[in-house]
VOVOKE-384882 format. One record per atom (N, C-alpha, C): x, y, z. Coordinates in steps of 0.001 Angstrom, whole numbers, padded with zeros to 6 digits, always signed. Layout:
<drenmars>
XYZ ...
</drenmars>
This chain:
<drenmars>
+000720-001481+000158 +000055-000181-000397 +000936+001270-000122 +000578+002202-000206 +001170+003508-000517 +000205+004794-000346 +001073+005536-000047 +000115+007359-000496 +000107+007888-002096 -000688+008290-002221 -000835+008568-003862 -000805+010118-004042 -000424+011055-005004 -000953+011774-004438 -000371+012358-006819 -001658+013328-007058 -001825+014011-008296 -002518+015219-008182 -002190+015850-009188 -002205+017286-009162 -002827+017856-010285 -003320+018781-011033 -003542+019783-011959 -004034+018826-012994 -005676+018370-012609 -006442+017331-013888 -006849+018651-014386 -007037+019951-014097 -007947+020945-014861 -009276+019799-015256 -010244+019553-014427 -011290+019130-014923 -012521+019995-015476 -012799+019605-015916 -014401+020527-016540 -014781+019841-017864 -016385+019959-017468 -017625+019475-018788 -017240+019262-020129 -016175+019927-020925 -015988+019895-022082 -014448+018740-022174 -013930+018264-021213 -012836+016437-021680 -013122+015938-020560 -014464+015330-021598 -015421+014384-020776 -014376+012819-020722 -013392+013000-021835 -012481+011790-021479 -011692+011789-020097 -011581+012885-019988 -010220+013204-018778 -010997+012684-017477 -012283+013196-017646 -012994+013282-016437 -013396+011985-016482 -013772+011174-017335 -013718+009377-016976 -012591+008855-016601 -011218+009320-017207 -010092+008752-016592 -009764+008700-015232 -010140+010074-015167 -010444+010186-013403 -011189+009316-012536 -012419+009335-012869 -013212+008587-012318 -012611+006836-012198 -012344+006467-012870 -012046+005397-013457 -010401+004907-012643 -009699+005832-012093 -008199+005684-011285 -008752+006111-010202 -009794+006865-009630 -010555+006525-008432 -010803+004944-007722 -011334+004887-009165 -012435+003391-008980 -011340+002375-009003 -010228+002490-009675 -009692+001198-009889 -008496+001227-009298 -007601+002027-009042 -006274+002714-008502 -006158+002854-007221 -006805+003388-006802 -007410+004633-005103 -007618+003499-004292 -008067+002169-004295 -009223+001769-003230 -007748+000361-003335 -007284+000591-001791 -006729+000088-001085 -005114+000484-000773 -005227+001674-001371 -003620+002842-000511 -004412+003288+000680 -003929+003900+001372 -003236+004231+002160 -003695+006189+002440 -003876+006256+001370 -004516+007962+001148 -003925+008278-000139 -004989+009599-000266 -004995+010340-001858 -004874+011542-001393 -004026+011882-001964 -003444+013829-001756 -003873+014303-003150 -004539+015696-003262 -004840+016179-004586 -004115+017462-004223 -003282+018029-004724 -002395+019135-004334 -002440+019925-005676 -003898+020592-005737 -004339+021660-006575 -004416+021884-008031 -005636+022505-008338 -005967+022629-009855 -006525+021500-009625 -007186+020931-009363 -008592+019327-009595 -009213+019838-010838 -009931+020559-010286 -010899+021329-011311 -010430+023030-012053 -010568+023090-013477 -010220+023926-014271 -010671+025682-013951 -011760+025514-012503 -011733+026585-012186 -012630+026262-011183 -012921+026741-009768 -014153+026689-008735 -014718+028083-008345 -015803+028032-008404 -016249+029700-008319 -016230+029854-007217 -017243+028878-006123 -017454+028905-004849 -018655+027968-004455 -018596+027146-003595 -019183+026207-003033 -020352+026183-003089 -021081+027201-003990 -022822+027362-003483 -022851+026873-005342 -021544+026370-006031 -022041+025787-007323 -021669+024515-007280 -021894+023617-006106 -021772+022164-005899 -023300+021441-006295 -024441+022552-006765 -025712+021769-007283 -025630+021215-008619 -024264+021812-009350 -024049+021805-010764 -023507+019923-011279 -024231+019588-011877 -024225+018103-011751 -022839+017670-012361 -021921+018065-012758 -020182+017656-013247 -020006+017905-012243 -019958+019209-011145 -019121+019612-009867 -019553+018304-008936 -020922+017856-008736 -021268+016730-008115 -021343+015504-008070 -020926+015411-009393 -020009+013893-009840 -018736+013442-009605 -018220+014712-009805 -016895+014358-008920 -016238+013979-007841 -017246+015162-007068 -017273+014967-005085 -017718+013712-005093 -018396+012988-005841 -019357+011940-005200 -018602+011202-005410 -017563+011304-006335 -016354+009499-006943 -015369+009887-005990 -015153+011095-005432 -014179+010908-004358 -014565+010711-003268 -015376+011163-003430 -016264+010631-002109 -016070+009031-001474 -016450+008750-002413 -016705+006944-002622 -015504+006230-001994 -014501+006675-002468 -012891+006121-002455 -012660+006289-000278 -012616+004858-000416 -012589+004848+001592 -011395+004340+002002 -010922+006063+002125 -009854+006000+002532 -009559+007270+003047 -008692+007962+003781 -008179+009251+003911 -008391+010258+002873 -008589+011212+002603 -008030+011953+001648 -008151+013439+001723 -007059+013908+000799 -006733+015687+001477 -006668+016294+000287 -006649+017776+000638 -007058+018209-000840 -006366+019390-000484 -005507+020177-001008 -004364+021501-001295 -005130+022237-002050 -005488+023766-001937 -005819+024826-003160 -004691+024980-004146 -005560+025174-005709 -004163+025180-006367 -004826+026625-006846 -004039+027646-008071 -004249+028443-008309 -005390+028538-009436 -006267+027703-009237 -007734+026985-010160 -008693+027157-009077 -008633+026436-008146 -009263+026155-006839 -009536+026166-005585 -008535+027554-005842 -008511+028521-003970 -009699+028115-003540 -011050+028903-004015 -012421+028917-003452 -012951+027848-002443 -012245+026516-002865 -012849+025488-001910 -013163+025995-000445 -014085+025397+000119 -014847+025576+001164 -015287+024134+001869 -016075+024568+003111 -016093+023291+003770 -017452+022361+003080 -018236+022985+002511 -018973+022558+001969 -018794+021794+000907 -017490+022079+000147 -016971+020939-001088 -016055+019659+000075 -015348+019779+000898 -014969+019260+001522 -015461+017752+001789 -017446+018414+002880 -017998+017283+003263 -018495+016909+002315 -018965+017604+000709 -019659+016780+000001 -018368+015753-000719 -016778+015319-001277 -015720+015352-001322 -015196+014193-000411 -015644+014873+000791 -015144+013519+001836 -013510+014174+001774 -013442+015019+001865 -011699+015487+002115 -011668+016684+003058 -010451+016561+003513 -010229+017390+004741 -009273+018416+004024 -009242+019901+004333 -008624+020772+002988 -007448+021064+004213 -006602+021446+003039 -004974+021647+003163 -004637+022898+003651 -004058+023798+004393 -003061+024784+004077 -002570+024560+002506 -002396+026053+002527 -001073+026318+000812 +000318+025308+001151 +000464+025576+002382 +002015+024937+002735 +001838+023973+003672 +002466+022308+003653 +001792+021794+005484 +002799+020975+005273 +003306+020061+006498 +004316+018944+006614 +003818+018073+006611 +003618+016935+006202 +002893+015818+006590 +004315+014336+006499 +003584+013482+008059 +004545+012340+007874 +003911+011636+006468 +005399+011486+005361 +004597+010272+004351 +005374+008963+003967 +004830+008308+004540 +005694+006789+004805 +006408+006950+005343 +007054+008443+006404 +008213+007643+007374 +008900+008706+007251 +008668+009572+006347 +009040+011192+005771 +008934+012156+006119 +009224+012726+007244 +008351+014271+006589 +008365+015059+005603 +007766+015646+004734 +007787+015673+003362 +006741+017107+003303 +006943+018628+002834 +006489+019622+002824 +005228+019458+001650 +004039+019412+001435 +003459+019617+000953 +002764+020851-000127 +002597+021194-000967 +002283+022477-001729 +001870+022273-002806 +001220+023340-003555 +000740+023100-004793 +001827+023586-005802 +002739+024326-005603 +004093+025116-006414 +003788+025867-006600 +002702+026862-007089 +002593+028550-007805 +003640+029167-006673 +003363+029085-005079 +004049+030311-004350 +005849+030329-004897 +006283+028750-005153 +008149+028800-005712 +007977+029240-006960 +007352+030198-007840 +007403+030883-008583 +007167+032044-009284 +008509+032289-008042 +008764+034208-007678 +008982+034975-008935 +009860+034447-009943 +010086+035455-010602 +009083+035649-010735 +007954+035606-011291 +006749+035532-012060 +006461+036759-011645 +006555+037662-010846 +006120+038954-010448 +004658+039086-010542 +004301+039661-012003 +002717+039582-012067 +002179+038651-010960 +002230+037652-011551 +001200+036474-011213 +000709+036578-009395 +002386+036883-008672 +002158+037003-006981 +001684+037692-006732 +002082+038670-007859 +000682+040314-007128 -000829+039908-007501 -001127+039159-008439 -002264+038537-007961 -002647+037724-007642 -001697+036475-007422 -001872+035873-006235 -002660+036267-004580 -001505+037407-004086 -002018+038347-003325 -003248+039164-003048 -003777+039489-004071 -005003+039957-004167 -005544+038720-004087 -006214+037843-004758 -006913+036881-004718 -007318+036052-003251 -006337+035649-003012 -005781+035389-001778 -006480+036498-000281 -006107+037293-000365 -006976+038091+000663 -008468+038364+000470 -008030+037601+001823 -009930+037174+002704 -010956+038163+002154 -010556+039581+002578 -011514+040842+002133 -011927+040252+000634 -010947+040365-000013 -011308+039822-001852 -012139+038889-001673 -011668+038093-001692 -012996+036341-001049 -014368+036566-000693 -014383+037442+000015 -015936+037471+000575 -016539+037913-000330 -015753+039432-000677 -016490+040445-001706 -017435+039437-003357 -016081+038870-003470 -016074+038263-004684 -017456+037360-004594 -017284+036337-003354 -018252+035267-003327 -019709+035771-002963 -019950+037391-002838 -021255+038206-002499 -021537+038275-003996 -021138+038352-004369 -021779+038777-005934 -022027+037059-006715 -023440+037484-007651 -024584+035729-007986 -023476+035035-008821 -023718+033585-008651 -022460+033170-009202 -022420+032893-011046 -023546+033267-011509 -023222+033030-012529 -022235+034754-013031 -022776+035883-012544 -021444+036656-012764 -019693+036584-011993 -020294+035382-011089 -018364+035119-010902 -017793+034098-011428 -018917+033539-012373 -018099+032597-013848 -018088+033407-014840 -018416+034240-014915 -018130+035621-016577 -017073+035642-016131 -016454+036362-014473 -015316+036351-014421 -014097+036119-014340 -014516+035332-014102 -013127+033656-013659 -012807+033359-015482 -014035+032961-016231 -013813+033261-017601 -012879+033910-018158 -013533+035768-018364 -012833+036420-018140 -011068+036239-017947 -010352+036139-016615 -009299+036153-016141 -008493+034476-016945 -009854+034150-017247 -008698+032434-017796 -008148+032982-019089 -009261+033837-019887 -008231+034534-021424 -007486+035135-021201 -007297+035910-020071 -006214+037096-020280 -004839+036212-019805 -005324+035004-018667 -004034+034406-018465 -003174+033766-019410 -004303+033289-020186 -003684+032228-020820 -002448+033191-022485 -003223+034909-022844 -002237+035501-023866 -001447+035954-022636 -001561+036339-021420 -000320+036779-020446 +000786+035879-021061 +000438+034390-020935 +001275+033190-021052 +002453+033135-022448 +001497+033710-023071 +002624+033461-024289 +003272+034758-025087 +003713+035634-023595 +004576+036247-023618 +005651+036375-023143 +005193+035158-021604 +006317+035188-020917 +007126+034063-021167 +008500+033803-019846 +009583+033001-020543 +008800+031808-019761 +009504+030545-020461 +009304+029498-019835 +009901+028945-018516 +010809+029400-017640 +011930+030000-016838 +010985+030446-015856 +010314+031883-016352 +009599+032486-015269 +008368+031729-014794 +008279+031230-015928 +006554+030213-015404 +007405+029048-014665 +008536+028914-013938 +008810+027418-013381 +009509+027940-011793 +009484+027235-011212 +010023+027704-009547 +011529+028147-010453 +011759+029003-008740 +012571+029491-008335 +013455+028458-007452 +015057+028361-007719 +015298+027616-007258 +016122+028165-005568 +016317+029491-005873 +016263+029779-004439 +015349+029542-003517 +014110+030280-003922 +012489+030109-003072 +012547+028328-002861 +012928+027558-003725 +012870+026310-003255 +013585+026018-002182 +015729+026281-001892 +015886+026050-000873 +015690+026842+000666 +015070+027768+000458 +014577+028717+001147 +012885+027563+001663 +012356+026812+001286 +011353+026342+001833 +012042+025345+002507 +012849+024712+001830 +013534+023225+002597 +013970+023826+003986 +014152+024835+003523 +015136+025735+005228 +013712+025472+006422 +013530+026634+005989 +012140+027132+006531 +011262+025679+007113 +011162+024887+006306 +010066+023329+006984 +011199+022526+007582 +012558+022489+007526 +013184+021668+007830 +012904+020280+007256 +012733+020311+006212 +012118+019217+005322 +013688+018555+004697 +013508+017197+004116 +014191+017188+003011 +013765+016304+001602 +012149+016658+001995 +011059+016247+000357 +010132+017210+000326 +009926+017381-000450 +008691+018150-001176 +007740+017476-002553 +006956+017922-002452 +005687+017512-003359 +005091+018420-003600 +005510+019001-004899 +004096+019516-005781 +003580+019625-007594 +002696+020265-007666 +002825+020927-009060 +002725+021581-009401 +001582+022192-010458 +001468+023524-010584 +002594+023939-011887 +003655+023750-011609 +003877+023726-013435 +003801+022607-014222 +003723+022412-013803 +003299+020386-014867 +004901+020100-016130 +005540+020008-015087 +006891+019681-015990 +007485+018629-015004 +006343+017171-014947 +006914+016034-014566 +008353+015880-014288 +009128+015885-013448 +010233+015236-012933 +010416+015257-011415 +011901+014850-011235 +012265+014715-009451 +014008+015539-009228 +013745+016201-008497 +014865+017261-008780 +015902+017037-007363 +016988+017072-007209 +017416+016880-006126 +018687+017851-005812 +019106+017914-004675 +019650+019228-003837 +020327+019146-002792 +021576+019486-002762 +022243+019599-001468 +021801+021214-000408 +021035+021157+000303 +020258+021828+001538 +021063+022319+002763 +022482+023016+002391 +023133+023107+003632 +023495+021117+003993 +024154+020869+003538 +024784+019387+003720 +023777+018034+003553 +022494+018574+003447 +021638+017789+003618 +020855+017036+002413 +020786+016115+001951 +020318+015419+000368 +018636+015731+000724 +018096+016464-000442 +016522+016877-000130 +016328+016567-001756 +015134+016211-002100 +014303+015755-003126 +013461+016526-002893 +012712+017229-004521 +011249+017533-005020 +010924+016891-005953 +010363+016744-005817 +008993+015886-006851 +008310+016280-007013 +007811+016682-008604 +007020+017578-009438 +006293+016581-009827 +004667+017049-009562 +003567+015710-010289 +003919+016983-012161 +003195+015818-013008 +002723+016455-013919 +001362+016433-014098 +000954+017325-015127 -001064+018002-015348 -001645+016754-016387 -002421+016248-015882 -003695+015617-016941 -003925+016141-018100 -004130+017593-017837 -004752+017786-018733 -004058+017923-020691 -002590+017845-020888 -002076+017317-021691 -001665+015538-021492 -002298+014508-020937 -002223+013279-021020 -003369+012843-021235 -004352+012662-022129 -005218+011893-022527 -005366+010764-021958 -004471+010596-022666 -004408+009188-022942 -003539+008260-021359 -003819+008831-020652 -003265+008207-019225 -003121+009179-018085 -003075+008920-016970 -003249+009891-016010 -001650+009574-015045 -000942+010719-014813 +000387+010287-014060 -000369+010570-012079 +000588+009865-011688 +000818+009983-009830 +001800+009779-009641 +002639+009467-008505 +003018+009688-007626 +003082+008749-006325 +003500+007580-005744 +002925+006301-005221 +004091+006364-004208 +003936+006812-002347 +005086+006920-001974 +004737+005923-000877 +005458+005031-000590 +005435+003837+000652 +006865+003854+001573 +007232+002783+002427 +007590+002953+003384 +009327+001886+002290 +009055+001470+001378 +010012+001286+000379 +010528+001938-000577 +010035+003698-000794 +010317+004387-001316 +009028+004938-002356 +009650+005565-003292 +008564+006627-003880 +008782+005733-006093 +007432+005866-006057 +007240+005151-007892 +006436+006340-008387 +007190+006603-010136 +005867+007491-010857 +004765+006368-011506 +003603+006415-011886 +002795+005554-012368 +002129+005738-013258 +001812+005516-014103 +000609+006443-014870 -000329+005033-015721 -001640+005255-015728 -002990+005033-015740 -003757+004833-016893 -003476+003932-018152 -004411+003691-018667 -005431+002572-018706 -006437+002776-018367 -007507+001808-018084 -007515+000684-019308 -007291+001338-020495 -007535+000037-021681 -006004-000708-021416 -005514-000884-020723 -004571-001876-020431 -004748-003119-019418 -005817-002161-019157 -006033-003086-017237 -006700-004333-017868 
</drenmars>
């Protein structure tokens, strides 16, 4: 048995193949393991917990809740408006932006990963704005349809801005990574956000450290990737239901 990690699925009704893949993953891969961690951007966007009546959102929450193991969700840059009602519907515990959990005997820093992308100053400014409790309170007080329309506009602007940014700017900053290892006094880190599936190794003050980056599922329509951690070590997994 192992602890499973996924992130950046960007689920939405217009990607039915991806939705089916995730639901099959929950039914066929997750059972029998120790825990499931969803490290952000589970949905393409989340406009607020009052959108739980949407059939698509309700389907995803029910599928997650049906998994009989501890489940944790960490907010991403697309679904940072998750609240208590979402967690109840999905049977998940909501985690803060950065948290250290014991994963298979190793204290491990878990985060979405966007806070490490400090070279993208414009994004960090935007992040500070939308994570402000006063901004969120005002935003959630608006009608749901109005919120969704604004989110769609922001997503379009974001995609346009990405075309003007270098790949390096949108990746993590090495100094920010080292600082995170030091602040939390850990030697292991798991995150998503950048969609750059890989494992990176560091020497931090003489301590050997590893940073596992989860891949996205949006561009992997033929299979979903996950990280599995157990006392025997960690391994990467890819899920192709047709091959089972």
